[in-house]
N, C-alpha and C positions, 0 to 999 in steps of 0.2 A: 503493499500500500504506500502511495506517495506521501510526501509531507503535507501536501495541501488537503488530502483526504483526512490524514490524521489530525490536522489542525481544526478541522470542522466536525470531529467526532463529538457527539453530545456528551455531556457530563452532568446528568441530573442526578441529584441524591434521592435515596428511597423516600424521603419526606416530599420531595418535589413530585415524584412519580405518584405517590399516594394522593396528593392534591390534584394532580392532572386527571387521574382515573375517576376521582369523585366529581370534579368540575366538568370534564368533558363527557364522561359516560354515566355518571351517577352510580359507579361501582365502588364498593368498599370491600377490602379483604386483605389477606396476607400477600405480600410482594416478595419475589425472589428474583435476583438478577439472573439472566441467562447469558451465555457467551455470545459474542458477536465480534466480527472483524472490524466493521465501520459504523455500526449503529449501536443504540442501546436497546436491549430487549429485556423484557421482564415477564414472569409468570405471575399472574394475579388469580389468587384463589378466593373467590367470593362465597357468600352463604349458599346453602342448598346445592353443593356440588357443582357450582358454576366455575368454569375456569377459562381464562383468557390470556392471550399473549399481547402485551402492549409493546409496540415498536416505536421507538423514537429515532427517525432516520438521521443519517448524517446530514449536516447543514449543506454539504455540497452536492447532495443527491438531487437529480432532475426530477421534478414532480411528474413528468410524463413516465419516468421509470417506476415510480411508486404506483401510479395509476395502472401501469402494465402488470405489476405484481398483483394488485388487487383484482385485475380482470382475469389473471391466470388462476387465482384462488377461486373465483366465482365459476370459472369453467370447469375446474376439477370438482367443486362442490355439486355442480349441476349433473355431473356424470359419474360420480362415485358416492357410495353411501358413506355417511359418517365422516365427512371431510370438514376441516375448519372453514369458517366463513368470516368475511369482514363485518364487523360490528360497527354500525354508524354511531357518530356522537349524538348526544341529545338533541343537537341542532340539525341532525340528519346528514352530516358530512362523512365521507368515507376517508378523508385526508384532513387533518386539522394542523394549522401552523402554531407552533409554540416556540418560545425563546427563553433560554436561561438568563439569569442576571448577568453572567459573564459572557 
């Protein structure tokens, strides 16, 4: 990974992620970091056996690439049983923009 991609890697704390999950999705639960090369990913385990993956994309990522990833997930979900799907935000967005203080 190049220096430009590394410099735009997100660096949100667990408290930040907890607040984003509540604000954007209305979801509360236990959060565990997941490995990632250029993004920040988290497993979020909510009440009643609900589980989510929250991805905070690299700041240098093209929105068109993120949309392509969402479309690929939708295609798989439409053709394969029990596949993950993109959960929209409370505002109905499939991609939301956020920024860290730094």
